[in-house]
N, CA, C and O of each residue as an XYZ file, in Angstrom:
736
protein
N       0.843     -1.175      0.000
C       0.000      0.000      0.000
C       0.892      1.242      0.000
O       1.893      1.292      0.715
N       0.535      2.216     -0.782
C       1.379      3.406     -0.867
C       1.148      4.339      0.328
O       0.193      4.187      1.089
N       2.041      5.292      0.458
C       2.042      6.163      1.627
C       0.781      7.027      1.721
O       0.297      7.282      2.824
N       0.243      7.480      0.586
C      -0.962      8.313      0.608
C      -2.165      7.526      1.129
O      -2.998      8.053      1.866
N      -2.238      6.262      0.733
C      -3.341      5.426      1.192
C      -3.247      5.191      2.706
O      -4.256      5.227      3.410
N      -2.031      4.952      3.191
C      -1.815      4.762      4.629
C      -2.241      6.019      5.383
O      -2.903      5.928      6.416
N      -1.868      7.175      4.877
C      -2.248      8.438      5.521
C      -3.757      8.617      5.543
O      -4.305      9.104      6.531
N      -4.434      8.232      4.474
C      -5.898      8.329      4.429
C      -6.541      7.391      5.458
O      -7.486      7.771      6.148
N      -6.021      6.172      5.552
C      -6.554      5.203      6.514
C      -6.351      5.712      7.934
O      -7.258      5.624      8.762
N      -5.176      6.240      8.218
C      -4.895      6.746      9.562
C      -5.720      7.995      9.881
O      -6.141      8.181     11.023
N      -5.950      8.839      8.897
C      -6.809     10.010      9.109
C      -8.226      9.567      9.434
O      -8.878     10.149     10.301
N      -8.706      8.539      8.743
C     -10.033      8.001      9.021
C     -10.087      7.388     10.419
O     -11.056      7.596     11.150
N      -9.054      6.634     10.793
C      -9.002      6.053     12.129
C      -8.984      7.128     13.214
O      -9.613      6.965     14.259
N      -8.273      8.216     12.971
C      -8.252      9.318     13.934
C      -9.648      9.894     14.121
O     -10.066     10.161     15.248
N     -10.373     10.086     13.018
C     -11.744     10.606     13.119
C     -12.649      9.635     13.861
O     -13.497     10.055     14.649
N     -12.479      8.350     13.619
C     -13.283      7.338     14.324
C     -12.976      7.360     15.814
O     -13.889      7.290     16.636
N     -11.689      7.457     16.169
C     -11.292      7.519     17.585
C     -11.906      8.737     18.257
O     -12.452      8.632     19.355
N     -11.819      9.882     17.610
C     -12.368     11.108     18.196
C     -13.887     11.036     18.339
O     -14.436     11.463     19.355
N     -14.561     10.502     17.332
C     -16.025     10.387     17.402
C     -16.441      9.394     18.483
O     -17.352      9.670     19.264
N     -15.778      8.244     18.530
C     -16.118      7.247     19.550
C     -15.825      7.782     20.947
O     -16.588      7.532     21.880
N     -14.731      8.512     21.093
C     -14.410      9.097     22.391
C     -15.427     10.132     22.817
O     -15.813     10.187     23.984
N     -15.864     10.954     21.875
C     -16.887     11.962     22.193
C     -18.195     11.289     22.597
O     -18.859     11.734     23.534
N     -18.564     10.233     21.905
C     -19.778      9.496     22.263
C     -19.634      8.885     23.657
O     -20.575      8.917     24.450
N     -18.458      8.327     23.957
C     -18.228      7.749     25.281
C     -18.328      8.816     26.364
O     -18.879      8.553     27.433
N     -17.803     10.026     26.107
C     -17.938     11.123     27.060
C     -19.408     11.454     27.310
O     -19.829     11.622     28.455
N     -20.170     11.543     26.246
C     -21.603     11.867     26.371
C     -22.321     10.782     27.167
O     -23.128     11.085     28.045
N     -22.029      9.522     26.862
C     -22.643      8.416     27.601
C     -22.276      8.500     29.073
O     -23.127      8.288     29.937
N     -21.012      8.808     29.369
C     -20.570      8.914     30.764
C     -21.305     10.035     31.488
O     -21.717      9.864     32.635
N     -21.472     11.173     30.835
C     -22.176     12.300     31.465
C     -23.636     11.944     31.731
O     -24.159     12.216     32.811
N     -24.283     11.342     30.752
C     -25.687     10.939     30.931
C     -25.804      9.909     32.052
O     -26.733      9.964     32.859
N     -24.858      8.968     32.100
C     -24.898      7.937     33.124
C     -24.690      8.509     34.523
O     -25.376      8.111     35.465
N     -23.764      9.424     34.659
C     -23.561     10.062     35.968
C     -24.845     10.794     36.389
O     -25.250     10.729     37.549
N     -25.476     11.487     35.435
C     -26.742     12.157     35.729
C     -27.812     11.187     36.180
O     -28.514     11.452     37.156
N     -27.952     10.060     35.483
C     -28.948      9.058     35.869
C     -28.653      8.449     37.237
O     -29.563      8.227     38.036
N     -27.380      8.183     37.498
C     -26.993      7.611     38.785
C     -27.300      8.575     39.927
O     -27.837      8.169     40.957
N     -26.959      9.853     39.745
C     -27.238     10.845     40.794
C     -28.742     11.071     40.948
O     -29.223     11.284     42.061
N     -29.473     11.027     39.863
C     -30.929     11.165     39.904
C     -31.540     10.048     40.750
O     -32.416     10.289     41.579
N     -31.063      8.823     40.526
C     -31.544      7.694     41.326
C     -31.187      7.864     42.795
O     -31.995      7.581     43.680
N     -29.984      8.324     43.041
C     -29.528      8.498     44.417
C     -30.406      9.489     45.163
O     -30.816      9.223     46.293
N     -30.699     10.627     44.548
C     -31.461     11.666     45.225
C     -32.960     11.401     45.231
O     -33.679     11.948     46.068
N     -33.443     10.568     44.308
C     -34.873     10.268     44.295
C     -35.219      9.131     45.242
O     -36.383      8.952     45.602
N     -34.218      8.364     45.644
C     -34.458      7.254     46.554
C     -34.984      6.010     45.871
O     -35.296      5.026     46.541
N     -35.088      6.034     44.559
C     -35.583      4.879     43.810
C     -34.443      3.882     43.646
O     -33.301      4.264     43.392
N     -34.766      2.597     43.795
C     -33.760      1.562     43.626
C     -33.440      1.401     42.135
O     -34.332      1.457     41.288
N     -32.164      1.202     41.832
C     -31.724      1.075     40.442
C     -32.297     -0.188     39.815
O     -32.336     -1.245     40.445
N     -32.733     -0.070     38.588
C     -33.283     -1.208     37.867
C     -32.206     -2.035     37.198
O     -31.044     -1.635     37.135
N     -32.606     -3.193     36.700
C     -31.671     -4.104     36.051
C     -31.081     -3.499     34.777
O     -29.913     -3.727     34.461
N     -31.891     -2.729     34.047
C     -31.386     -2.150     32.795
C     -30.265     -1.147     33.055
O     -29.299     -1.096     32.294
N     -30.376     -0.352     34.112
C     -29.315      0.606     34.431
C     -28.041     -0.129     34.856
O     -26.933      0.311     34.553
N     -28.209     -1.244     35.557
C     -27.048     -2.046     35.946
C     -26.341     -2.579     34.700
O     -25.113     -2.552     34.626
N     -27.101     -3.057     33.732
C     -26.514     -3.574     32.496
C     -25.802     -2.467     31.722
O     -24.726     -2.688     31.166
N     -26.401     -1.277     31.686
C     -25.767     -0.142     31.011
C     -24.418      0.157     31.661
O     -23.435      0.416     30.968
N     -24.376      0.122     32.987
C     -23.127      0.419     33.679
C     -22.088     -0.675     33.498
O     -20.889     -0.395     33.486
N     -22.530     -1.911     33.358
C     -21.572     -2.972     33.028
C     -20.978     -2.716     31.642
O     -19.779     -2.893     31.430
N     -21.825     -2.299     30.706
C     -21.335     -1.987     29.355
C     -20.404     -0.782     29.365
O     -19.433     -0.738     28.610
N     -20.695      0.184     30.208
C     -19.800      1.334     30.336
C     -18.450      0.884     30.880
O     -17.409      1.394     30.466
N     -18.466     -0.065     31.804
C     -17.218     -0.638     32.297
C     -16.430     -1.306     31.182
O     -15.204     -1.215     31.140
N     -17.136     -1.980     30.279
C     -16.481     -2.615     29.137
C     -15.862     -1.567     28.218
O     -14.757     -1.760     27.711
N     -16.563     -0.469     28.003
C     -16.007      0.628     27.194
C     -14.735      1.158     27.852
O     -13.739      1.411     27.175
N     -14.773      1.323     29.171
C     -13.586      1.792     29.894
C     -12.429      0.812     29.727
O     -11.284      1.231     29.559
N     -12.717     -0.486     29.770
C     -11.672     -1.492     29.574
C     -11.030     -1.349     28.199
O      -9.805     -1.321     28.083
N     -11.849     -1.258     27.167
C     -11.343     -1.201     25.794
C     -10.505      0.047     25.569
O      -9.414     -0.025     25.004
N     -11.013      1.191     26.010
C     -10.281      2.447     25.800
C      -9.003      2.458     26.639
O      -7.961      2.929     26.181
N      -9.082      1.945     27.854
C      -7.895      1.877     28.703
C      -6.817      0.996     28.105
O      -5.634      1.335     28.148
N      -7.221     -0.132     27.548
C      -6.252     -1.023     26.905
C      -5.641     -0.347     25.676
O      -4.434     -0.439     25.451
N      -6.468      0.324     24.890
C      -5.946      1.038     23.713
C      -4.947      2.110     24.132
O      -3.947      2.329     23.448
N      -5.209      2.771     25.237
C      -4.292      3.790     25.730
C      -2.991      3.162     26.207
O      -1.911      3.703     25.972
N      -3.095      2.027     26.873
C      -1.921      1.374     27.431
C      -1.056      0.635     26.428
O       0.104      0.340     26.714
N      -1.594      0.334     25.268
C      -0.863     -0.417     24.252
C       0.220      0.441     23.589
O       1.050     -0.078     22.843
N       0.214      1.722     23.853
C       1.173      2.638     23.241
C       2.610      2.158     23.433
O       3.380      2.094     22.475
N       2.966      1.823     24.668
C       4.330      1.381     24.951
C       4.648      0.102     24.193
O       5.752     -0.046     23.669
N       3.697     -0.826     24.126
C       3.908     -2.087     23.427
C       4.154     -1.859     21.930
O       5.061     -2.457     21.352
N       3.352     -0.999     21.306
C       3.536     -0.717     19.886
C       4.895     -0.086     19.616
O       5.536     -0.403     18.613
N       5.339      0.798     20.491
C       6.642      1.428     20.291
C       7.755      0.388     20.377
O       8.677      0.395     19.562
N       7.671     -0.502     21.359
C       8.686     -1.542     21.530
C       8.723     -2.472     20.324
O       9.800     -2.797     19.824
N       7.562     -2.898     19.858
C       7.482     -3.785     18.693
C       8.038     -3.079     17.458
O       8.783     -3.674     16.679
N       7.676     -1.821     17.286
C       8.144     -1.070     16.123
C       9.668     -0.948     16.118
O      10.302     -1.162     15.085
N      10.256     -0.608     17.260
C      11.712     -0.456     17.345
C      12.400     -1.779     17.016
O      13.384     -1.801     16.277
N      11.888     -2.878     17.561
C      12.488     -4.182     17.293
C      12.346     -4.574     15.826
O      13.284     -5.105     15.231
N      11.182     -4.316     15.243
C      10.974     -4.641     13.825
C      11.887     -3.798     12.932
O      12.403     -4.278     11.923
N      12.076     -2.542     13.316
C      12.926     -1.656     12.516
C      14.381     -2.118     12.577
O      15.085     -2.092     11.568
N      14.834     -2.544     13.770
C      16.207     -3.031     13.908
C      16.461     -4.248     13.024
O      17.526     -4.380     12.421
N      15.479     -5.124     12.954
C      15.632     -6.378     12.213
C      15.184     -6.258     10.753
O      15.218     -7.227      9.994
N      14.770     -5.060     10.385
C      14.320     -4.776      9.020
C      13.204     -5.733      8.561
O      13.233     -6.261      7.450
N      12.235     -5.935      9.444
C      11.091     -6.773      9.123
C      10.123     -6.007      8.240
O      10.059     -4.779      8.290
N       9.373     -6.738      7.432
C       8.345     -6.049      6.643
C       7.244     -5.539      7.565
O       7.079     -6.030      8.682
N       6.534     -4.604      7.113
C       5.391     -4.018      7.818
C       5.779     -3.194      9.049
O       4.901     -2.802      9.817
N       7.057     -2.926      9.252
C       7.400     -2.087     10.399
C       6.854     -0.665     10.217
O       6.640      0.047     11.198
N       6.631     -0.257      8.973
C       6.032      1.061      8.733
C       4.602      1.123      9.266
O       4.177      2.145      9.805
N       3.862      0.021      9.111
C       2.487     -0.026      9.628
C       2.471      0.084     11.145
O       1.668      0.823     11.717
N       3.364     -0.657     11.790
C       3.437     -0.600     13.256
C       3.818      0.807     13.694
O       3.287      1.317     14.681
N       4.741      1.439     12.960
C       5.128      2.810     13.279
C       3.922      3.743     13.162
O       3.701      4.590     14.027
N       3.152      3.584     12.101
C       1.982      4.442     11.906
C       0.940      4.217     13.006
O       0.331      5.169     13.493
N       0.739      2.947     13.395
C      -0.196      2.667     14.491
C       0.298      3.276     15.802
O      -0.485      3.819     16.581
N       1.604      3.177     16.031
C       2.198      3.798     17.219
C       1.974      5.307     17.216
O       1.565      5.882     18.225
N       2.242      5.943     16.078
C       2.059      7.397     15.990
C       0.592      7.787     16.161
O       0.288      8.828     16.744
N      -0.323      6.946     15.650
C      -1.752      7.196     15.823
C      -2.139      7.140     17.301
O      -2.849      8.011     17.803
N      -1.665      6.109     17.981
C      -1.969      5.991     19.409
C      -1.311      7.106     20.219
O      -1.902      7.638     21.158
N      -0.085      7.449     19.843
C       0.629      8.517     20.549
C      -0.118      9.846     20.408
O      -0.247     10.612     21.363
N      -0.606     10.095     19.193
C      -1.341     11.337     18.925
C      -2.618     11.436     19.757
O      -3.001     12.526     20.181
N      -3.275     10.302     19.989
C      -4.556     10.280     20.696
C      -4.451      9.776     22.133
O      -5.474      9.553     22.780
N      -3.242      9.596     22.640
C      -3.022      9.019     23.963
C      -3.696      9.831     25.079
O      -4.385      9.266     25.928
N      -3.501     11.126     25.075
C      -4.063     11.970     26.137
C      -5.586     11.974     26.059
O      -6.263     11.864     27.082
N      -6.117     12.099     24.864
C      -7.569     12.081     24.692
C      -8.158     10.753     25.169
O      -9.159     10.740     25.885
N      -7.541      9.639     24.774
C      -8.038      8.335     25.200
C      -7.906      8.160     26.717
O      -8.755      7.528     27.346
N      -6.857      8.712     27.291
C      -6.711      8.666     28.745
C      -7.829      9.426     29.452
O      -8.354      8.969     30.467
N      -8.185     10.579     28.916
C      -9.287     11.361     29.491
C     -10.619     10.621     29.354
O     -11.439     10.632     30.272
N     -10.826      9.983     28.212
C     -12.052      9.195     28.006
C     -12.098      8.052     29.016
O     -13.139      7.796     29.621
N     -10.971      7.366     29.196
C     -10.908      6.265     30.157
C     -11.254      6.756     31.558
O     -12.011      6.104     32.277
N     -10.706      7.895     31.944
C     -10.973      8.448     33.269
C     -12.449      8.786     33.445
O     -13.037      8.457     34.476
N     -13.051      9.434     32.463
C     -14.462      9.834     32.555
C     -15.393      8.625     32.580
O     -16.311      8.560     33.398
N     -15.157      7.680     31.696
C     -16.029      6.511     31.618
C     -15.854      5.630     32.861
O     -16.826      5.071     33.369
N     -14.629      5.511     33.341
C     -14.386      4.738     34.564
C     -15.071      5.380     35.758
O     -15.599      4.682     36.624
N     -15.065      6.703     35.809
C     -15.754      7.404     36.896
C     -17.250      7.108     36.863
O     -17.852      6.824     37.898
N     -17.846      7.175     35.681
C     -19.282      6.904     35.559
C     -19.602      5.474     35.976
O     -20.572      5.236     36.696
N     -18.801      4.539     35.534
C     -18.987      3.126     35.876
C     -18.845      2.915     37.386
O     -19.679      2.266     38.018
N     -17.793      3.465     37.939
C     -17.522      3.280     39.366
C     -18.527      3.960     40.270
O     -18.877      3.427     41.323
N     -18.995      5.133     39.871
C     -19.965      5.853     40.695
C     -21.235      5.035     40.873
O     -21.758      4.923     41.981
N     -21.726      4.469     39.787
C     -22.948      3.672     39.876
C     -22.760      2.490     40.817
O     -23.566      2.279     41.723
N     -21.697      1.721     40.604
C     -21.507      0.519     41.414
C     -21.116      0.843     42.847
O     -21.380      0.050     43.750
N     -20.493      1.989     43.069
C     -20.183      2.407     44.439
C     -21.459      2.765     45.197
O     -21.599      2.435     46.375
N     -22.377      3.432     44.529
C     -23.600      3.887     45.192
C     -24.716      2.841     45.235
O     -25.536      2.863     46.152
N     -24.764      1.937     44.271
C     -25.925      1.053     44.154
C     -25.637     -0.429     44.315
O     -26.556     -1.233     44.159
N     -24.444     -0.823     44.611
C     -24.147     -2.244     44.769
C     -23.457     -2.476     46.102
O     -22.488     -1.794     46.434
N     -23.949     -3.422     46.851
C     -23.323     -3.730     48.123
C     -23.052     -5.208     48.322
O     -22.470     -5.593     49.336
N     -23.461     -6.050     47.373
C     -23.317     -7.494     47.525
C     -21.865     -7.942     47.449
O     -21.411     -8.730     48.279
N     -21.156     -7.456     46.484
C     -19.785     -7.899     46.237
C     -18.824     -6.789     46.661
O     -18.323     -6.031     45.830
N     -18.581     -6.708     47.946
C     -17.823     -5.586     48.499
C     -16.365     -5.589     48.028
O     -15.774     -4.519     47.881
N     -15.769     -6.764     47.786
C     -14.377     -6.798     47.334
C     -14.229     -6.265     45.916
O     -13.196     -5.697     45.562
N     -15.263     -6.452     45.110
C     -15.236     -5.877     43.760
C     -15.266     -4.353     43.863
O     -14.582     -3.657     43.112
N     -16.064     -3.845     44.795
C     -16.131     -2.391     45.016
C     -14.776     -1.879     45.497
O     -14.288     -0.861     45.006
N     -14.164     -2.579     46.456
C     -12.865     -2.149     46.970
C     -11.784     -2.184     45.885
O     -10.986     -1.254     45.766
N     -11.765     -3.260     45.101
C     -10.757     -3.328     44.039
C     -11.021     -2.258     42.979
O     -10.082     -1.726     42.387
N     -12.292     -1.942     42.740
C     -12.634     -0.872     41.800
C     -12.176      0.490     42.295
O     -11.672      1.307     41.525
N     -12.357      0.724     43.591
C     -11.900      1.996     44.173
C     -10.379      2.109     44.045
O      -9.861      3.151     43.642
N      -9.670      1.036     44.389
C      -8.209      1.059     44.294
C      -7.759      1.272     42.848
O      -6.819      2.022     42.588
N      -8.433      0.610     41.918
C      -8.084      0.756     40.507
C      -8.353      2.177     40.030
O      -7.534      2.759     39.319
N      -9.497      2.737     40.418
C      -9.810      4.099     39.992
C      -8.836      5.109     40.591
O      -8.396      6.027     39.899
N      -8.496      4.949     41.868
C      -7.530      5.869     42.480
C      -6.170      5.783     41.786
O      -5.500      6.798     41.595
N      -5.767      4.571     41.411
C      -4.498      4.446     40.678
C      -4.602      5.098     39.298
O      -3.622      5.642     38.791
N      -5.790      5.041     38.692
C      -5.996      5.706     37.401
C      -5.908      7.228     37.554
O      -5.358      7.911     36.691
N      -6.446      7.748     38.641
C      -6.355      9.196     38.897
C      -4.896      9.609     39.079
O      -4.455     10.611     38.516
N      -4.147      8.831     39.870
C      -2.723      9.138     40.062
C      -1.986      9.034     38.727
O      -1.124      9.861     38.428
N      -2.320      8.024     37.927
C      -1.719      7.865     36.599
C      -1.993      9.088     35.726
O      -1.101      9.576     35.032
N      -3.222      9.576     35.765
C      -3.579     10.759     34.974
C      -2.826     11.990     35.471
O      -2.351     12.791     34.665
N      -2.712     12.147     36.771
C      -1.966     13.293     37.315
C      -0.485     13.220     36.946
O       0.128     14.236     36.617
N       0.084     12.025     37.000
C       1.488     11.868     36.592
C       1.651     12.135     35.097
O       2.657     12.699     34.668
N       0.664     11.731     34.312
C       0.696     12.020     32.882
C       0.625     13.511     32.611
O       1.319     14.031     31.737
N      -0.228     14.197     33.378
C      -0.314     15.657     33.246
C       1.021     16.301     33.631
O       1.495     17.216     32.957
N       1.620     15.813     34.717
C       2.916     16.325     35.149
C       3.973     16.074     34.073
O       4.826     16.926     33.825
N       3.914     14.917     33.443
C       4.858     14.603     32.368
C       4.687     15.584     31.198
O       5.673     16.050     30.627
N       3.456     15.888     30.851
C       3.202     16.838     29.763
C       3.749     18.222     30.100
O       4.277     18.912     29.228
N       3.624     18.627     31.360
C       4.095     19.946     31.766
C       5.620     20.032     31.753
O       6.176     21.107     31.525
N       6.297     18.917     31.994
C       7.762     18.890     32.049
C       8.390     18.349     30.778
O       9.544     17.921     30.799
N       7.667     18.358     29.688
C       8.121     17.718     28.462
C       9.418     18.325     27.913
O      10.200     17.622     27.273
N       9.649     19.585     28.148
C      10.841     20.224     27.587
C      11.954     20.397     28.615
O      12.965     21.036     28.327
N      11.783     19.840     29.799
C      12.804     19.997     30.836
C      13.599     18.703     30.987
O      13.276     17.684     30.376
N      14.629     18.762     31.802
C      15.441     17.574     32.060
C      14.706     16.571     32.935
O      15.108     15.410     33.015
N      13.638     16.999     33.590
C      12.842     16.099     34.418
C      12.001     15.138     33.564
O      11.348     14.242     34.099
N      12.018     15.321     32.262
C      11.144     14.560     31.376
C      11.292     13.048     31.555
O      10.289     12.339     31.640
N      12.522     12.548     31.614
C      12.727     11.103     31.772
C      12.184     10.599     33.098
O      11.588      9.524     33.165
N      12.390     11.370     34.144
C      11.904     10.965     35.471
C      10.380     10.923     35.484
O       9.797      9.958     35.978
N       9.736     11.939     34.956
C       8.269     11.958     34.969
C       7.705     10.862     34.069
O       6.660     10.286     34.373
N       8.389     10.572     32.970
C       7.925      9.501     32.079
C       8.034      8.145     32.778
O       7.127      7.319     32.676
N       9.133      7.916     33.480
C       9.307      6.651     34.206
C       8.262      6.516     35.315
O       7.728      5.428     35.532
N       7.973      7.599     36.009
C       6.931      7.552     37.047
C       5.570      7.218     36.434
O       4.809      6.412     36.970
N       5.287      7.851     35.307
C       4.013      7.605     34.621
C       3.935      6.140     34.173
O       2.893      5.504     34.330
N       5.007      5.610     33.627
C       5.009      4.218     33.170
C       4.923      3.237     34.337
O       4.257      2.207     34.232
N       5.587      3.548     35.442
C       5.509      2.695     36.625
C       4.083      2.676     37.180
O       3.566      1.624     37.558
N       3.465      3.836     37.221
C       2.084      3.904     37.705
C       1.141      3.191     36.741
O       0.143      2.609     37.164
N       1.452      3.236     35.457
C       0.648      2.490     34.477
C       0.720      0.999     34.765
O      -0.274      0.288     34.623
N       1.880      0.528     35.166
C       2.033     -0.877     35.525
C       1.216     -1.213     36.781
O       0.545     -2.243     36.831
N       1.277     -0.350     37.778
C       0.473     -0.544     38.996
C      -1.016     -0.556     38.641
O      -1.770     -1.407     39.114
N      -1.425      0.392     37.807
C      -2.826      0.438     37.380
C      -3.213     -0.841     36.653
O      -4.287     -1.388     36.902
N      -2.356     -1.330     35.757
C      -2.666     -2.543     35.000
C      -2.847     -3.741     35.928
O      -3.749     -4.553     35.723
N      -2.002     -3.854     36.941
C      -2.122     -4.960     37.898
C      -3.428     -4.861     38.673
O      -4.148     -5.850     38.811
N      -3.738     -3.665     39.182
C      -5.004     -3.477     39.911
C      -6.211     -3.697     39.002
O      -7.229     -4.240     39.429
N      -6.090     -3.279     37.772
C      -7.159     -3.462     36.789
C      -7.428     -4.949     36.569
O      -8.581     -5.378     36.536
N      -6.363     -5.732     36.418
C      -6.525     -7.176     36.234
C      -7.116     -7.839     37.479
O      -7.932     -8.754     37.372
N      -6.704     -7.377     38.645
C      -7.292     -7.892     39.893
C      -8.780     -7.577     39.927
O      -9.589     -8.434     40.280
N      -9.146     -6.353     39.561
C     -10.544     -5.947     39.566
C     -11.366     -6.786     38.584
O     -12.505     -7.139     38.888
N     -10.820     -7.105     37.435
C     -11.541     -7.903     36.443
C     -11.732     -9.348     36.878
O     -12.733     -9.974     36.527
N     -10.795     -9.875     37.627
C     -10.843    -11.298     37.985
C     -11.550    -11.589     39.296
O     -11.716    -12.755     39.655
N     -11.964    -10.575     40.009
C     -12.654    -10.829     41.282
C     -14.072    -11.253     41.025
O     -14.820    -11.514     41.968
């Protein structure tokens, strides 16, 4: 495939990512509104709202994984380039696409995770360990986002490597807590 076609495909993928992220933000806002409405009205949450929040959790998983795959794509691309493997240009383009949308996808993950967690924190009491692991996972996601913001602010300073390593270490902690939360 020629370079112009690759650029067109990646431009289309960028638009799809932005549109899907915007839709996820809207869903998260509506869900938070519905959850708070239920809380203040005293009405018990119905099964359909529970299913919606489970699906929102799935959206958070997918977007979070897409955000976290950035490091993996970069590593694969560097190794493929060293060994002069075919298709290393595609991996590079996918890496650049994820890198370009990393902050946006991180914000989407944070918003959707908040909506998912708020509902289950307020309306579920049966599986308390799932709630606790969710709280720990969300708090690690907040710290990860703050470290990412700090990394962006220090991008042109000598602290850049230190802030990047902190962000990556926290990403690892978040990934472990995330897997614990999924398997409980």
